[in-house]
Structure formats: structure tokens, C-alpha cells
N, C-alpha and C positions, 0 to 999 in steps of 0.2 A: 503495498501499499507506500499510497507517491503525499504525500502532505507540505504543502508548499507552508512554511516557516516565516515570512517575516526578515529579513534581514535584522542585524542586528543598528546598526542606523535604522534601519526606521523605525525599528521597536524605543533607541533610547531616543527621534522625531516626539514617535508619539506621544512617549511622557512628558517629553518636556512641556508640551503643549497641554496635554495635558494641566498641566500639574500647573499649568497659569491660567489656567479656567475655574483653574478647585486645586491646595494643598492634597485635599481628601481623596479624589482619581487618581492626583498622579501617585497615590500612593499607592493605588490598588495596584491601578497598570506595571510599576515596579515589578512589584512584587508577585505580582500578574508572572511576568517577561522571565524576573528569577526565575520561576518554577520552573518556565519553561528553555532552562538555559541548564537546571537540572536539568532535567528529562535528555535534553538533548547529547547533555556529555557522561551520563551513567552511560554503566556498562547490561544493566540489564533493557537489553529490542523488546521485549515479549511486552513488559509495560506501561514503554514509548509511543510505542505504535499503540497500542489503547489504551492512551490516557494525555498522546497530545494531539490528537483534533477534537476533545470537545474540551480540549482546554485551550485551544487557541479556534474556536467558533466562540467562545464566553462563554458555553455554558454548563461549563466550570468552570470553579473559583481553584484563583492554587493561592494558597500560604507559604511562609518559609522561619519555620524556627529564627524569634531573637538569638536563640542559643547558636543561631549555625549564621544570622546573619552576621557573629560584634566585624570588628575589624584587628580586634587583636592579637584574634587564634583562644581567644580562650572558651574555652567551647565544656558546660557543661548537659555530657546524657549523660537521659536517666537506664534508670537501672533497667534491667528486665532477669524476668528468669525461668530455662529452659525446664518449660513443662512436656520434655520427648515428644510431644505434635509438634513446637513452633512452641513462642513465646510469651510468657506474661510486661503488658508495662501498669509498668505508678507511675504518676510522676505529676509533676505539675511545669509549665511554658509560661511564660511569658506576654504578654500581648502580642501582636503580632497582627497586622492586616490583611485585608481581603481573606478574611474567613465573615461573612456571610451566615446567617443562621437555616438556609435550607442546606445546601449542597460544598460540601470544598474535599480540598486535600490539603495535605501537609507533609509537612516535608520537615524530619528533626531528628535529632540526633539520636543516635538507641548506647549506649556498650553492650553489645553483645558474646563478642569474650576477650580472651586475654592479645590477640594475635594483632587486635588493631585498636586502633587510640577509641574510637567510637564508629563507627556505622553509619547511616541516610540513609532513615530506610519513608513508606508512607505508610501515610493512615487517608483514611476517609470519615465524615461527618456520619454515615451508616454505622462502624464504629461501635456494639454495643458496649458503651465504658470509658466514652471520647463523649464532656464536657460542654463545652463552650461555656464562657464567664465570655460578655458583653463587658469595652473599657471606656475608656471616655470622650474614644475618639468611631462614633458612627454614625457614620459620610461613608470614612478610610473604613467599613464595616470593619475593627478592630474587635479581635478579643485574643483574651485569656484560651488555656488548654486544661484542666483537669481529667486524670487520665487514673481512671481505675477499671484494673483486671483486664485491664487492653489485651484483648487473644489475636497477637499478631503472627502473620508466614513468613520464612524469607522469603514469601515469591513475588514478596509484596518491599525491599530493599530496595532499595533504588545504588549504591555502591556499599561494599563491605569496606575499603579502605574509605572514610569517611576520610578524612584530612587530604585525599590523592585529592579526590572529586570537588570537594573545595582550592582548591592549586589548582583542578580545568579552569572552576567557575569564576575564577577572584577578577579578571580581565573584564570580562561581559559588565558582571556583577557591577565595576566598578564605575565604565559607560556609563545604567546603568542611574547609576545613584546619582554621580554627577548630573545631567542629566535633568532628571530628577531636585536638585535643589535648583541647578540655572532656573530652569524653570517657576520651582518656589520666591524664587529672589523675586523674578520678576512676576508674582501676582498680584491683580491692581484691586480687594476684595470692592466687590457693589457698593455703595448705598442703595440702601431702600430708607424710604421717605416712609416710619407709620401715615397714615389716612385716618 
């Protein structure tokens, strides 16, 4: 299956334009494209081919955990317990944009074993035990996550080697964030007269 992914320069221009209109809209679009960049760079081809069309047409939102997005390289991974048939995840992730109250995917750092510092896994809003906690900016669909006994299968792993995946997407993420910052800096709020 061939899916057309807009080139990164076009995506960056779209993020900047969105942020000029509305910083919240810019944050949502930036988060969506960051998630797309993770999928494009991940070794899980099946997951990429299945999820990418829905992310590109906007029928599914994608959020990236704040813990993965921090620029200092400090990643606090969720703990995981091996159940023999998969993993049980518990923990909390800080607020991030682009998690609406209906359909979304989220990329999270999880410690799945001693081989890598963390892996990057994908959870969906339909999974039992995944609770969205609305945060301050509702227009950016910002929410934190409470994760209580979520059952996770290995086939939902974007990358076993999380640090390598983040290193691979770092240049594109930096470009998107520069565009977001530029658009936000040029945003001019519209004054609405009370009548």
C-alpha cells in the first residue's frame, strides 16, 4: 500500500501557519506530525502501514508523551510487568497535546527489559485501563494519562531501542518545533468586542 506523506518542509510550513492562527491548533498539528515521524522511522512496518493512513487523513489523533519529547535526553519510562502473554503497564504520563476525548494513539517510553534503556510503545484510547485526564489547554486537546493495568502486546512496539528511534527523529522534530515557535511568535490574537 502506498500512502502519500507530505514532505517535512510542507508539514513545517503547515505547523507554522496553524500556530499563527491559533497556538493551540499549532501544537495539535505539530504533535500529529511528530507522531507520524515516529511511525516513519520505526522498524515496525506492519504497524506503520496500518496506522499511517488514519493519522494522515486526520481520522485518528497521535500524541507523543512529554517524557519522550524533552530535549535534555532524560526519559522516565513506565514500568512493565511481564505476564507471560504480554506486559502489564502502570503509571502516569504528564500532559501532552493532541489527545482528544475520542480516538487517539499515544507513543510512550516503557522499560521492557534490561537490553535497552527504554522502548517506545503505542497505546490506543480504546485500551482498558488507559485514562485521559484533561489538562489546562482544552483547545490543544491537552491531557495527561493515568495508566492502570493496561495490557500491552509486543506487536504494538514502535521500537525496542527507544534512544535510537529518538535520535533518528530528532532532526525532523527540531524542524517542526522551530516552525511551531515561529508561528506562535507571529500569532496576533483577535480582539473580540463584547456586545
